[in-house]
RONU-657490 format. One line per field, with one value per residue: residue in three letters; residue number from 1; x, y, z of N, C-alpha, C in turn. Coordinates in steps of 0.001 Angstrom, whole numbers. Layout:
RONU-657490
type = c(ALA; ...);
seq = c(NUM; ...);
n_px = c(X; ...);
n_py = c(Y; ...);
n_pz = c(Z; ...);
ca_px = c(X; ...);
ca_py = c(Y; ...);
ca_pz = c(Z; ...);
c_px = c(X; ...);
c_py = c(Y; ...);
c_pz = c(Z; ...);
END
This chain:
RONU-657490
type = c(MET; LYS; LYS; LYS; ILE; LEU; VAL; VAL; ASP; ASP; GLU; PRO; SER; ILE; LEU; GLU; LEU; ILE; GLU; TYR; ASN; LEU; GLU; SER; ASN; ASP; TYR; GLN; VAL; SER; THR; ALA; THR; ASP; GLY; GLN; MET; ALA; LEU; ASP; LYS; VAL; ASN; ALA; SER; ASP; PHE; ASP; LEU; MET; LEU; LEU; ASP; GLN; MET; LEU; PRO; LYS; LEU; SER; GLY; ILE; ASP; VAL; LEU; LYS; LYS; MET; ARG; GLN; THR; GLY; ASN; LEU; THR; PRO; VAL; ILE; PHE; LEU; THR; ALA; VAL; ASP; SER; GLU; ASP; ASN; LYS; ILE; GLU; GLY; LEU; ILE; SER; GLY; ALA; ASP; ASP; TYR; VAL; THR; LYS; PRO; PHE; SER; ILE; LYS; GLU; LEU; LEU; ALA; ARG; ILE; GLU; VAL; VAL; LEU; ARG; ARG; THR; ALA; HIS; GLN; GLU; LYS; GLU; LYS; SER; PHE; GLN; LEU; ASN; THR; ASP; VAL; LYS; GLY; LEU; MET; ILE; ASP; GLY; ASN; GLU; ILE; PRO; LEU; THR; LYS; LYS; GLU; TYR; GLU; LEU; LEU; SER; PHE; LEU; ILE; ARG; ASN; LYS; GLY; ILE; VAL; VAL; SER; ARG; GLU; GLN; ILE; PHE; ASP; ASN; VAL; TRP; GLY; ILE; ASN; SER; ASN; SER; GLN; MET; ARG; MET; VAL; ASP; ILE; GLN; ILE; SER; HIS; LEU; ARG; ASP; LYS; ILE; GLU; GLN; ASP; THR; LYS; ASP; PRO; GLN; ILE; ILE; LYS; THR; VAL; HIS; GLY; PHE; GLY; TYR; ILE; LEU; GLU; VAL);
seq = c(1; 2; 3; 4; 5; 6; 7; 8; 9; 10; 11; 12; 13; 14; 15; 16; 17; 18; 19; 20; 21; 22; 23; 24; 25; 26; 27; 28; 29; 30; 31; 32; 33; 34; 35; 36; 37; 38; 39; 40; 41; 42; 43; 44; 45; 46; 47; 48; 49; 50; 51; 52; 53; 54; 55; 56; 57; 58; 59; 60; 61; 62; 63; 64; 65; 66; 67; 68; 69; 70; 71; 72; 73; 74; 75; 76; 77; 78; 79; 80; 81; 82; 83; 84; 85; 86; 87; 88; 89; 90; 91; 92; 93; 94; 95; 96; 97; 98; 99; 100; 101; 102; 103; 104; 105; 106; 107; 108; 109; 110; 111; 112; 113; 114; 115; 116; 117; 118; 119; 120; 121; 122; 123; 124; 125; 126; 127; 128; 129; 130; 131; 132; 133; 134; 135; 136; 137; 138; 139; 140; 141; 142; 143; 144; 145; 146; 147; 148; 149; 150; 151; 152; 153; 154; 155; 156; 157; 158; 159; 160; 161; 162; 163; 164; 165; 166; 167; 168; 169; 170; 171; 172; 173; 174; 175; 176; 177; 178; 179; 180; 181; 182; 183; 184; 185; 186; 187; 188; 189; 190; 191; 192; 193; 194; 195; 196; 197; 198; 199; 200; 201; 202; 203; 204; 205; 206; 207; 208; 209; 210; 211; 212; 213; 214; 215; 216; 217; 218; 219; 220; 221);
n_px = c(-39091; -38539; -36095; -33660; -32567; -30564; -30725; -28717; -28431; -27938; -30200; -33122; -35477; -34398; -34438; -36561; -37948; -36834; -37136; -39809; -40308; -38764; -39997; -42411; -42037; -41738; -39283; -37402; -37057; -34274; -33039; -30295; -28966; -26471; -22859; -21647; -23972; -24980; -22765; -22898; -25339; -25213; -23356; -24615; -26760; -28044; -27967; -29078; -28262; -26599; -27510; -25552; -24968; -22227; -21222; -21467; -22460; -20378; -18921; -17452; -19107; -17052; -15616; -16858; -17323; -14966; -14150; -15948; -15280; -13001; -13101; -14144; -16958; -19049; -21215; -22935; -22533; -24099; -23210; -24424; -23983; -23366; -21527; -20343; -17800; -14539; -12518; -14023; -15372; -13799; -12019; -14134; -14931; -12482; -12430; -14369; -17175; -19852; -21496; -22414; -24490; -25417; -26331; -29072; -31133; -33119; -35503; -36237; -33919; -32439; -33818; -33326; -30703; -29878; -31497; -29669; -27251; -28169; -28925; -26449; -24691; -25935; -25798; -23089; -20558; -20492; -19134; -15796; -14094; -11442; -8126; -5260; -2622; -492; 1542; 2733; 3043; 1208; -1949; -5223; -7819; -11182; -10253; -8458; -5063; -2670; 418; 2711; 5305; 7550; 7449; 5072; 3402; 3804; 3031; 281; -667; -758; -2550; -4637; -4862; -5656; -8433; -11160; -10403; -9144; -5554; -2805; 95; 2340; 1929; 1701; 4176; 5993; 5330; 5328; 8107; 9631; 10773; 13370; 14062; 16024; 14536; 12159; 9400; 7816; 7803; 5570; 3449; 3790; 4312; 1487; 282; 1561; 111; -2477; -2241; -2206; -4800; -7218; -10012; -10058; -7926; -8109; -10137; -10366; -11467; -11033; -8323; -8498; -8263; -8010; -8216; -5741; -5295; -4756; -4812; -7499; -8426; -10918; -12486);
n_py = c(-7049; -9751; -10732; -12936; -15938; -18450; -21024; -22976; -25566; -28673; -29468; -30354; -29052; -26588; -25554; -25456; -23835; -21547; -21225; -20714; -18439; -16558; -16593; -16006; -13124; -12027; -12846; -14781; -18324; -20887; -23821; -25846; -28657; -30020; -29107; -29662; -29702; -26915; -24899; -26100; -24956; -22246; -21714; -22407; -20573; -17193; -15458; -13142; -13468; -15483; -17675; -19455; -22542; -23446; -25968; -28573; -31661; -33220; -30849; -28238; -25239; -22859; -23972; -24316; -21601; -20469; -21636; -20598; -17688; -17839; -18643; -16026; -15483; -13569; -13346; -12278; -13659; -14712; -16262; -18929; -20203; -22873; -22403; -20209; -18779; -16768; -17558; -19039; -17371; -15187; -16853; -17068; -14806; -14076; -15565; -14541; -14020; -12317; -11497; -12953; -14904; -16473; -19745; -20987; -18385; -15495; -15217; -12490; -11169; -12532; -11663; -8795; -8970; -9782; -7885; -5762; -6344; -6785; -4170; -3313; -4287; -3507; -1229; -1475; -238; -1052; -3615; -3329; -4094; -6007; -6786; -8581; -7920; -10233; -10110; -7777; -7370; -5612; -3882; -3887; -1760; -1092; -1248; 415; 624; 396; 863; -968; -1725; -4224; -5307; -4766; -6038; -8573; -8470; -7717; -9848; -12180; -11198; -11320; -14015; -14615; -13644; -11935; -13168; -12693; -11942; -12092; -9696; -11120; -13272; -12218; -11138; -13364; -14756; -12698; -11335; -13486; -15613; -15505; -13172; -9894; -7577; -5487; -5955; -4010; -3201; -4307; -2881; -574; -878; -1737; 830; 1993; 606; 1073; 3838; 4044; 2576; 2978; 5237; 6803; 7042; 7246; 6014; 3209; 967; -1492; -2718; -3787; -2792; -5003; -4382; -5514; -7962; -7978; -7628; -7309; -8380; -7061; -7434);
n_pz = c(-24746; -23143; -20634; -20744; -18891; -17984; -15813; -13353; -11750; -9540; -7860; -7912; -6497; -5784; -8278; -9412; -7840; -8233; -11276; -11215; -9765; -11290; -13672; -12945; -12272; -15180; -16703; -19317; -18756; -19017; -18269; -16475; -15484; -15017; -15346; -17809; -19256; -18804; -20066; -22543; -23411; -23080; -24932; -27343; -27238; -26824; -23782; -21324; -18708; -16438; -13756; -11888; -10427; -8102; -7196; -9210; -11077; -13626; -14753; -12400; -11431; -11370; -13548; -15376; -15908; -16169; -18775; -20406; -20385; -21475; -23817; -24601; -23889; -22545; -21109; -18353; -15007; -12192; -9132; -7323; -4198; -1816; 121; 2181; 2126; 2297; 468; -1518; -2420; -3613; -5247; -7401; -8276; -9352; -11545; -12976; -12529; -11872; -9762; -6339; -4690; -1479; -637; 2043; 229; -163; -2286; -2658; -2350; -4464; -6464; -6461; -6594; -9506; -10996; -10387; -11660; -14356; -15082; -14791; -16935; -18943; -19560; -20438; -22755; -26252; -27497; -28715; -31968; -31977; -32471; -32552; -34826; -36184; -38064; -38422; -35506; -34522; -33424; -34082; -33799; -34363; -37174; -37200; -37076; -34676; -33408; -31444; -29162; -28746; -26298; -25120; -26986; -26637; -23906; -24083; -25722; -24061; -22199; -24002; -24322; -22028; -21466; -19961; -17182; -14225; -13813; -12205; -11200; -10785; -12254; -15020; -15081; -14776; -17214; -19138; -18928; -17795; -15264; -14728; -15251; -15214; -14942; -12835; -10892; -10921; -13432; -14761; -14407; -15388; -18315; -18537; -17996; -20439; -22569; -21861; -22411; -24975; -26238; -24562; -24229; -22069; -19697; -16995; -16425; -17378; -19505; -21167; -20123; -17164; -13641; -10861; -7789; -5603; -6850; -9426; -13291; -15693; -18816; -20705; -23294);
ca_px = c(-38667; -38315; -34702; -33439; -31800; -30035; -30550; -27875; -28489; -28584; -31047; -34662; -36218; -34144; -34303; -37977; -38358; -35943; -37481; -41047; -40227; -38211; -41109; -43621; -41473; -41203; -37905; -37690; -35840; -33889; -32356; -29325; -28661; -25073; -22050; -21641; -25411; -24590; -21720; -23446; -26527; -24728; -22402; -25517; -27708; -27602; -28634; -28712; -27526; -26658; -27376; -24804; -24520; -20752; -21087; -22403; -21804; -19565; -18102; -18025; -19625; -16089; -14871; -17815; -17281; -13473; -14257; -16745; -14284; -11481; -13902; -14739; -17987; -19077; -22703; -22855; -22740; -24466; -22924; -25241; -23076; -23817; -20386; -19974; -16078; -13937; -11542; -14575; -15867; -12749; -11913; -15384; -14761; -11264; -12624; -15021; -18373; -20599; -21931; -22548; -25481; -25385; -27836; -30020; -30799; -34545; -35962; -36499; -32619; -31918; -34556; -32673; -29340; -30556; -31752; -28560; -26200; -28583; -28668; -25043; -24147; -27047; -24880; -21681; -20345; -20769; -17522; -15028; -13412; -10209; -7496; -3730; -1682; 706; 2436; 3457; 3381; 554; -2989; -6402; -8993; -12033; -10023; -7381; -3867; -1904; 1644; 3193; 6587; 7745; 6904; 3734; 2896; 3709; 1830; -1198; -830; -728; -4040; -5717; -5106; -6545; -9411; -12258; -10069; -7738; -4450; -2037; 1141; 3284; 1678; 1817; 5780; 6488; 5059; 6132; 9312; 10444; 11227; 14808; 14395; 16647; 13661; 11296; 7620; 7118; 7429; 3983; 2272; 4719; 3819; 95; 323; 1790; -737; -3494; -2436; -2702; -5880; -8093; -10405; -10086; -7049; -8626; -11462; -10058; -12705; -10332; -7536; -9235; -7659; -8636; -7478; -5277; -5110; -3934; -5499; -8216; -9033; -12374; -13178);
ca_py = c(-8295; -10839; -11122; -14605; -16545; -19827; -21355; -23771; -26241; -29960; -29697; -30264; -28438; -24996; -25075; -25278; -22490; -20461; -20798; -20502; -16820; -15941; -16838; -15032; -11749; -11708; -13413; -15974; -19463; -22239; -24643; -26988; -29673; -29917; -27985; -29660; -29126; -25492; -24790; -26447; -24254; -21074; -21600; -22475; -19363; -16167; -15023; -11918; -13643; -17023; -18250; -20868; -23414; -24011; -27140; -29375; -32648; -33186; -29519; -27512; -24028; -22219; -24609; -23536; -19831; -20591; -22151; -19161; -16618; -18325; -18177; -14623; -15466; -12328; -13552; -11861; -14566; -14727; -17786; -19764; -21387; -23151; -22296; -18828; -18613; -15633; -18078; -19447; -15853; -14757; -17745; -17267; -13317; -13873; -16175; -13989; -13779; -10667; -11258; -14001; -15218; -17696; -20576; -20516; -16903; -15170; -14871; -11174; -10923; -12934; -10612; -7791; -9019; -9927; -6720; -4903; -7029; -6893; -3011; -2687; -4884; -3294; -59; -1203; 11; -1937; -4101; -2691; -4771; -5739; -7854; -8503; -8100; -11153; -9737; -6339; -6991; -4303; -4076; -3322; -1782; -1146; -1067; 1535; 96; 961; -25; -1512; -2158; -6017; -5757; -4163; -6836; -9721; -8321; -7876; -11205; -12478; -10708; -11988; -15834; -14773; -12476; -12134; -13761; -11786; -12327; -11257; -9137; -12254; -14135; -11574; -11097; -14636; -15197; -11843; -11003; -14862; -15736; -15346; -11804; -8870; -6619; -5527; -6311; -2364; -3121; -4904; -1794; 745; -1642; -1787; 2109; 2616; 119; 2040; 5460; 3450; 1787; 3162; 6571; 7594; 6122; 7598; 5258; 2366; 3; -2725; -3375; -3130; -3478; -5557; -4087; -6613; -8947; -7744; -6717; -8052; -7916; -7308; -7301);
ca_pz = c(-24738; -22040; -20563; -20988; -17973; -17829; -14432; -13410; -10330; -9495; -6782; -8647; -5886; -5925; -9516; -9671; -7065; -9091; -12457; -11096; -9189; -12466; -14904; -12425; -12699; -16532; -17077; -19918; -18376; -19275; -17049; -16779; -14219; -14631; -15752; -19156; -19953; -19246; -21218; -24286; -23667; -23300; -26331; -28267; -27500; -26168; -22646; -20665; -17391; -15662; -12210; -11863; -8965; -7658; -7228; -10116; -11815; -14747; -14534; -11572; -11967; -11658; -14593; -16407; -16109; -16724; -19964; -21101; -20298; -22354; -25272; -24800; -23681; -21373; -20387; -16802; -14180; -10753; -8738; -6340; -3561; -279; 1057; 2341; 2462; 1372; -666; -2630; -3397; -4425; -6430; -8449; -8704; -10283; -12534; -13834; -11915; -11438; -8094; -5370; -3906; -346; 99; 1688; 103; -278; -3499; -3082; -2460; -5992; -7900; -6341; -7716; -10995; -11400; -10490; -12587; -15473; -15411; -14948; -18112; -20085; -19822; -20921; -24038; -27303; -27642; -29854; -32847; -31190; -32805; -32738; -36316; -35973; -39190; -37882; -34231; -33962; -32678; -34899; -33034; -35073; -38419; -37094; -36749; -33499; -33483; -30440; -29210; -28474; -24616; -25340; -28011; -25655; -22583; -24788; -26273; -22806; -21418; -24738; -24244; -20665; -21557; -19130; -16431; -13665; -13606; -10818; -11590; -10769; -13685; -16137; -15218; -15317; -18699; -20364; -18992; -17374; -13953; -14558; -15771; -14427; -14853; -11762; -10904; -11301; -15043; -15323; -14192; -16533; -19583; -18431; -18539; -21720; -23546; -21592; -23312; -26842; -26472; -23871; -24627; -20891; -19035; -15878; -16353; -18320; -19901; -21800; -19362; -15989; -12539; -9759; -6648; -4507; -7404; -10804; -14139; -16408; -20038; -21101; -24927);
c_px = c(-38106; -36708; -34303; -32381; -31613; -29967; -29684; -27819; -28833; -29409; -32488; -35514; -35737; -34575; -35883; -38168; -37858; -36555; -38995; -40966; -39812; -39386; -42162; -43209; -40915; -40251; -38517; -36524; -35619; -32929; -31523; -29241; -27038; -24258; -21756; -22852; -25183; -24085; -22022; -24576; -26053; -23837; -23390; -26432; -27222; -28214; -28147; -27854; -27857; -26439; -26473; -24378; -22810; -20543; -22160; -21700; -21113; -18577; -18609; -18502; -18161; -15374; -15967; -17612; -15896; -13565; -14962; -16077; -13234; -12089; -14318; -16060; -18385; -20291; -22377; -23171; -23031; -23865; -24013; -24267; -23515; -22444; -20035; -18700; -15637; -13279; -12557; -15328; -14857; -12110; -12955; -15148; -13408; -11407; -13835; -16651; -18683; -21089; -21909; -23595; -25475; -26383; -27532; -30274; -32486; -34497; -36014; -34967; -32137; -32539; -33680; -31223; -29096; -30682; -30475; -27390; -26944; -28626; -27304; -24483; -25028; -26492; -23533; -21658; -20104; -19376; -16788; -14232; -11732; -9269; -6079; -3163; -509; 1799; 3474; 3517; 2423; -814; -3925; -7495; -10138; -11543; -8822; -5995; -2954; -816; 2066; 4402; 6423; 7060; 5254; 2917; 2570; 2950; 444; -1498; -1160; -2220; -5088; -5987; -5732; -7680; -10529; -11580; -8949; -6598; -3352; -635; 2182; 3346; 1833; 3471; 6178; 6396; 5758; 7310; 10277; 10877; 12561; 15191; 14975; 15794; 12878; 9989; 7267; 6847; 6242; 3285; 2811; 3919; 2094; -150; 295; 704; -2248; -3570; -2716; -4174; -7067; -8870; -10020; -8820; -7408; -9625; -11270; -11298; -12250; -9442; -7869; -8100; -8539; -7953; -7002; -4827; -4437; -4729; -6328; -8492; -10257; -12719; -13776);
c_py = c(-8834; -11096; -12640; -14942; -17669; -19771; -22535; -24655; -27962; -30204; -29693; -29137; -26787; -24923; -25041; -23999; -21502; -20133; -20442; -18879; -15809; -15532; -15920; -13299; -11324; -11868; -14807; -16994; -20464; -22603; -25477; -27569; -30305; -29100; -28219; -29172; -27299; -24771; -24876; -25138; -22730; -20642; -21687; -21450; -18308; -15510; -13765; -12192; -15158; -17094; -19461; -21087; -23710; -25356; -28337; -30664; -32278; -31938; -28743; -26472; -23105; -22787; -24240; -22344; -19883; -20520; -21045; -17967; -16478; -17956; -17099; -14548; -14645; -12618; -13281; -13308; -14389; -15819; -18060; -20579; -21701; -22768; -21114; -18668; -17516; -16422; -18530; -18120; -15364; -15560; -17704; -15745; -13438; -14783; -15386; -13563; -12458; -10357; -12849; -13934; -16616; -18351; -20510; -19152; -16739; -14855; -13327; -10861; -11162; -12032; -9480; -7614; -9037; -8506; -5642; -5416; -6701; -5028; -2459; -2972; -4388; -1807; 187; -1019; -1208; -2432; -3742; -3932; -4539; -7039; -7624; -8738; -9072; -10619; -8549; -6072; -5914; -4684; -3069; -2958; -933; -487; -156; 784; 1077; 198; 55; -1996; -3702; -6313; -5527; -5124; -8011; -9662; -8295; -9259; -12204; -12526; -11228; -13407; -15612; -13788; -13317; -13063; -12695; -12705; -11556; -10763; -10418; -13069; -13586; -11310; -12208; -15181; -14218; -11809; -12414; -14773; -15656; -13912; -10896; -7767; -6688; -5424; -5112; -2405; -3427; -3384; -616; 499; -1628; -182; 2592; 1999; 1053; 3351; 5077; 3044; 2444; 4760; 7217; 6775; 6204; 6423; 3774; 1147; -1227; -3361; -2999; -3593; -3852; -5443; -5399; -7627; -8908; -7041; -7848; -7542; -8125; -6699; -8377);
c_pz = c(-23648; -21827; -20480; -19867; -17916; -16240; -14294; -12057; -10449; -8657; -7596; -7788; -5966; -7444; -10225; -9100; -7905; -10365; -12306; -10853; -10407; -13444; -14394; -12282; -14271; -16924; -17966; -19456; -19032; -18150; -17287; -15425; -14027; -15454; -17353; -19992; -20224; -20269; -22436; -24479; -23652; -24438; -27302; -28320; -26627; -25050; -22005; -19470; -16977; -14447; -12227; -10363; -8674; -7706; -7988; -10610; -13002; -14809; -13418; -12432; -12234; -12959; -15685; -16664; -16767; -18383; -20701; -21085; -21159; -23522; -25738; -24630; -22427; -20949; -18740; -16293; -12758; -10243; -7523; -5459; -2027; 785; 958; 2894; 1654; 251; -1817; -3400; -4399; -5533; -7800; -8887; -10076; -11420; -13740; -13501; -11673; -10248; -7502; -4449; -2822; -59; 1703; 1232; -72; -1741; -3815; -3393; -3883; -6884; -7955; -6968; -8853; -11681; -11467; -11516; -14020; -16129; -15445; -16128; -19218; -20273; -20441; -22310; -24958; -27554; -28846; -30733; -32391; -31535; -33160; -34340; -35946; -37087; -38844; -36571; -33773; -33374; -33594; -33882; -34032; -36595; -38149; -36404; -35537; -33181; -32013; -30219; -28511; -27429; -24423; -26007; -27108; -24752; -23144; -25122; -25230; -22309; -22410; -24316; -22820; -20241; -20487; -17815; -15539; -13560; -12964; -11480; -11728; -12040; -14854; -16160; -15420; -16782; -19564; -20353; -18601; -16080; -13924; -15184; -14977; -14320; -13584; -11846; -11498; -12859; -15517; -15475; -15093; -17583; -19770; -18835; -19642; -22847; -23201; -22375; -24742; -26906; -25760; -24162; -23246; -20204; -17412; -15496; -17356; -18318; -20753; -20799; -17945; -14597; -11591; -8736; -5657; -5259; -8802; -11742; -15004; -17672; -20503; -22450; -25299);
END
């Protein structure tokens, strides 16, 4: 079965070039020319990957990606950008992008990056059923109840509200402990470690609460 790719760009020449080359390489292609159209399409249909321009009418590529991740849509995204700056790339990666391609790019490079991302995401584990039980302040994973402490529950609730988005230790601390708390920042890492002990199959290679070195953590469920 052909892989389905959504290509989002407001420049007709680039859109046509990418569409032609993807179809020539046996991909099924849909297109969108603004951020709102892209969001509507990715919410209405399943895609194996999205090529997303960063600068778009109506909604920016960053806004599209944030809205996707906030609703639990984990479609792999490769950003297309004309701005080759570290800050732009960091913002995109923190928002949940899988890779970046800077314009102008070669079709050969683009195809290679698409193949790498598709191969990587194809080997990801099937998502577990993952739900907080608000009545008993616990967690259900695949029907099994896992008891949580009050602070673990509050921490996990915050991560779930921001699923698919990298949150810093400072953001976690301010929202879970409070800016006037007497606790120390290291409590974030300690509570993350306690949570991983309860929900990860391998705490040395966590697949649910992942560390983004230099930034913080991301919940991927």
